[in-house]
PAZAPA-4460 file (N, C-alpha, C; in steps of 0.05 Angstrom, whole numbers, plus 32768, in hexadecimal, padded with zeros to 4 digits):
% residues 103
    n_x    n_y    n_z   ca_x   ca_y   ca_z    c_x    c_y    c_z   seq   type   mol
   7940   7A66   85FD   795F   7A5E   85FB   7963   7A5D   8619     1      M     A
   7972   7A47   8622   797A   7A4B   862E   7988   7A51   8636     2      P     A
   7993   7A5C   8657   79A8   7A7B   865A   79CA   7A71   8649     3      P     A
   79CA   7A53   8655   79ED   7A4B   8646   79F1   7A4E   8630     4      K     A
   79E2   7A46   8619   79DB   7A3F   8604   79D7   7A6B   85F2     5      K     A
   79C2   7A6C   85FF   79C6   7A90   85FB   79E1   7A9D   8608     6      Q     A
   79F0   7A93   8615   7A0C   7A99   8617   7A1D   7A9B   860F     7      T     A
   7A27   7A87   8600   7A38   7A79   85F7   7A31   7A8B   85D9     8      R     A
   7A1A   7A8C   85CA   7A11   7A99   85B6   7A16   7AB8   85AE     9      K     A
   7A16   7ABB   85D0   7A1F   7AE9   85D2   7A3C   7AE3   85C3    10      M     A
   7A4C   7AD9   85DD   7A64   7AD1   85E4   7A6C   7AD0   85BB    11      K     A
   7A67   7AB2   85B2   7A67   7AAB   859A   7A60   7AD0   8582    12      R     A
   7A48   7ADE   8582   7A4B   7AF1   857F   7A5D   7B10   857C    13      Q     A
   7A62   7B09   8591   7A79   7B1F   859F   7A95   7B1E   8593    14      L     A
   7A9A   7B08   859A   7AB0   7AFD   8583   7AB6   7AFC   8566    15      I     A
   7AA1   7AF7   8560   7AA0   7B03   853B   7A9B   7B16   853C    16      Q     A
   7A8F   7B27   854E   7A93   7B45   854B   7AAB   7B50   854A    17      G     A
   7AB4   7B47   8563   7AE0   7B4C   856D   7AEB   7B42   854C    18      Q     A
   7AE6   7B30   8541   7B00   7B22   8524   7AF1   7B38   851B    19      I     A
   7ADF   7B45   8511   7AE4   7B58   84F9   7AE2   7B6E   84F9    20      I     A
   7AE6   7B77   8515   7AEF   7B87   8521   7B0D   7B8B   8516    21      H     A
   7B1B   7B79   851B   7B37   7B72   8516   7B44   7B72   8503    22      C     A
   7B30   7B67   84E8   7B2E   7B63   84D4   7B2D   7B81   84CA    23      I     A
   7B15   7B87   84CE   7B1F   7BA9   84BB   7B24   7BB7   84CB    24      S     A
   7B38   7BB6   84E3   7B57   7BCC   84E9   7B69   7BCE   84D8    25      Q     A
   7B67   7BA1   84CF   7B7A   7B92   84BF   7B7B   7BA5   84A4    26      L     A
   7B64   7BB3   8492   7B61   7BBE   847E   7B66   7BD5   847D    27      K     A
   7B60   7BE0   8496   7B63   7BFD   849B   7B80   7BFE   84A1    28      R     A
   7B8B   7BF0   84B0   7B9F   7C01   84B3   7BBF   7BEC   84A5    29      F     A
   7BB8   7BDE   848B   7BD3   7BDA   847A   7BD0   7BED   8463    30      A     A
   7BC5   7BF7   845D   7BD5   7C0C   844C   7BE3   7C20   845E    31      P     A
   7BE6   7C23   8479   7BFC   7C33   8487   7C11   7C2D   8498    32      C     A
   7C0E   7C21   8491   7C26   7C00   84AD   7C48   7C13   84A2    33      I     A
   7C4A   7C0F   8483   7C68   7C1A   8476   7C68   7C30   847A    34      Q     A
   7C59   7C49   8482   7C60   7C5C   848A   7C60   7C66   84A4    35      T     A
   7C4A   7C5E   84C0   7C3E   7C63   84CC   7C49   7C51   84EE    36      N     A
   7C58   7C53   84EF   7C67   7C3A   8504   7C45   7C41   852B    37      P     A
   7C38   7C54   8521   7C1F   7C40   852B   7C0D   7C35   852B    38      I     A
   7C0E   7C2C   8517   7BFA   7C2A   8501   7C04   7C0E   84FB    39      R     A
   7C19   7C0B   84FC   7C26   7BEF   84F0   7C21   7BE5   850D    40      A     A
   7C28   7BEC   8523   7C1A   7BD3   8540   7C0D   7BD2   8547    41      Y     A
   7BFC   7BEA   8541   7BDE   7BDB   8535   7BCD   7BBC   852B    42      Q     A
   7BDA   7BCB   8512   7BDE   7BB8   84FE   7BDA   7B9D   850E    43      F     A
   7BF7   7B97   8510   7C05   7B7F   851F   7BFB   7B6F   8539    44      F     A
   7BEC   7B83   8545   7BDF   7B83   855D   7BBD   7B65   8555    45      Y     A
   7BAE   7B79   853E   7B99   7B6D   853A   7BA1   7B59   8522    46      N     A
   7BB1   7B52   8519   7BB6   7B36   850A   7BB8   7B2A   8523    47      L     A
   7BC7   7B33   8543   7BD5   7B0C   854C   7BB6   7B0E   8558    48      G     A
   7BA8   7B26   8559   7B94   7B28   8577   7B7B   7B14   855F    49      R     A
   7B7E   7B1A   854F   7B69   7B0E   8533   7B68   7AE8   8532    50      V     A
   7B8A   7AE9   8532   7B86   7ACA   8533   7B83   7AB8   854B    51      Q     A
   7B88   7AC5   8561   7B82   7ABE   8576   7B63   7AB1   857A    52      E     A
   7B5A   7ACC   8577   7B31   7AD3   8571   7B32   7AB8   855C    53      L     A
   7B41   7AAD   854D   7B30   7A99   8534   7B37   7A80   854A    54      V     A
   7B51   7A81   8554   7B5C   7A69   8564   7B65   7A57   854E    55      R     A
   7B80   7A6B   8548   7B85   7A66   8534   7BB0   7A68   8535    56      D     A
   7BBA   7A64   854C   7BDB   7A6E   854B   7BE4   7A5A   853E    57      T     A
   7BE7   7A4A   8537   7BF6   7A35   852D   7BEF   7A32   8511    58      E     A
   7BEF   7A45   8503   7BF8   7A4D   84EB   7BFC   7A63   84E4    59      H     A
   7C16   7A66   84EB   7C23   7A88   84D5   7C25   7A82   84BF    60      P     A
   7C22   7A70   84AE   7C1D   7A6C   8490   7C16   7A7D   848C    61      E     A
   7BFA   7A82   8497   7BD8   7A8C   8492   7BDD   7AA9   8497    62      I     A
   7BE7   7AB8   84B0   7BEB   7AC8   84BF   7BFD   7ADB   84BB    63      W     A
   7C1A   7ACE   84C8   7C31   7AE4   84CE   7C3C   7AEA   84A6    64      W     A
   7C4A   7ABD   84A4   7C53   7AC5   848E   7C54   7AD8   8478    65      K     A
   7C3E   7AD7   8473   7C32   7ADA   845E   7C42   7B07   8455    66      P     A
   7C36   7B06   8470   7C38   7B2F   8477   7C4F   7B33   8479    67      I     A
   7C5D   7B1C   8489   7C7D   7B23   8489   7C91   7B1F   846F    68      E     A
   7C8A   7B14   8460   7C97   7B11   8448   7C92   7B31   8432    69      T     A
   7C78   7B31   843B   7C6E   7B47   842A   7C7B   7B5F   842B    70      M     A
   7C7F   7B6F   844A   7C92   7B76   8459   7CA7   7B76   8459    71      V     A
   7CB3   7B5A   8447   7CDB   7B5E   844B   7CDA   7B5E   842E    72      E     A
   7CCC   7B66   8420   7CC6   7B74   83FB   7CB9   7B82   83F6    73      K     A
   7CA3   7B93   8410   7CA9   7BB1   840A   7C93   7BA3   83F3    74      G     A
   7C83   7B99   83FA   7C6D   7B8B   83E9   7C46   7BA1   83F8    75      Q     A
   7C48   7BB8   8401   7C3B   7BC2   8413   7C20   7BBA   8410    76      Y     A
   7C1F   7BC2   83F2   7C04   7BBB   83DC   7BF5   7BA4   83E5    77      D     A
   7C06   7B8F   83E7   7BF6   7B74   83E6   7BEF   7B6E   8401    78      A     A
   7BF2   7B80   841A   7BE1   7B73   8430   7BCC   7B75   8434    79      I     A
   7BBB   7B8D   8426   7BA5   7B95   8420   7BA2   7B7A   8416    80      S     A
   7BA8   7B6F   8403   7B9C   7B5D   83ED   7B99   7B49   8403    81      A     A
   7BB6   7B36   8418   7BAF   7B2C   842D   7B9C   7B2D   8435    82      H     A
   7B90   7B38   8442   7B7E   7B4C   845D   7B68   7B3F   844E    83      I     A
   7B5C   7B49   8435   7B44   7B41   8426   7B47   7B17   8421    84      D     A
   7B58   7B0B   8425   7B55   7AF2   8425   7B57   7ADC   843B    85      T     A
   7B63   7AE8   8458   7B5C   7AF7   846D   7B3A   7AE7   8475    86      L     A
   7B36   7B09   8465   7B16   7B0D   846B   7B02   7AF8   8466    87      K     A
   7B0D   7AF3   8446   7AFA   7AD6   8437   7AFE   7ABD   8443    88      D     A
   7B09   7AB3   8455   7B17   7AA1   8466   7AF7   7A9C   8474    89      R     A
   7AFF   7AB2   848A   7AF4   7AB9   849A   7AD1   7ABB   849B    90      L     A
   7AC9   7AB7   8487   7AB2   7AB8   8479   7AA8   7AD3   848F    91      R     A
   7AB5   7AED   8482   7AAF   7B08   8490   7AA3   7B11   847E    92      I     A
   7A94   7B38   848A   7AA0   7B4C   847A   7AAC   7B5F   847F    93      E     A
   7AB4   7B6D   8479   7ACD   7B94   8484   7AB4   7B96   8491    94      Y     A
   7ABA   7BA6   84AC   7AA1   7BC1   84B0   7AB0   7BE2   84AF    95      D     A
   7AA5   7BE1   8496   7AA7   7BF4   8483   7AB3   7C11   8490    96      D     A
   7A98   7C11   84AE   7A96   7C2C   84BC   7ABF   7C2B   84CA    97      A     A
   7AC8   7C0E   84D1   7AE9   7C16   84D7   7AFF   7C1A   84C4    98      T     A
   7AF5   7C08   84AD   7B09   7C03   849A   7B11   7C27   848D    99      V     A
   7AF3   7C2F   8489   7AF6   7C4C   8480   7B01   7C5B   848E   100      N     A
   7B0D   7C56   84A9   7B14   7C6D   84BE   7B30   7C7B   84A5   101      K     A
   7B35   7C60   84A6   7B62   7C5F   8499   7B6C   7C79   84AC   102      G     A
   7B7E   7C76   849E   7B97   7C7A   84B1   7B95   7C91   84CD   103      C     A
***
């Protein structure tokens, strides 16, 4: 493989790994954001980061609005299901080791 194509492929793989990590962190921290302010900050950092990684900063109705609504209504259990929806839309799997670290 020519070096330029190899570099692009490696970059795509690196970004894919970062996306998987961020989505896994979202799943990990979703149950904690109501009671743990540090985890809430980490949750929202990862939400913004994955949005940047997939280059979709123009659709808050997918990323931010549903979660804002759930938090406002105290529907914290629904956040984890929304993260499952995001994962499915991105066609990736969770990194179980990251998710299983818990709060």
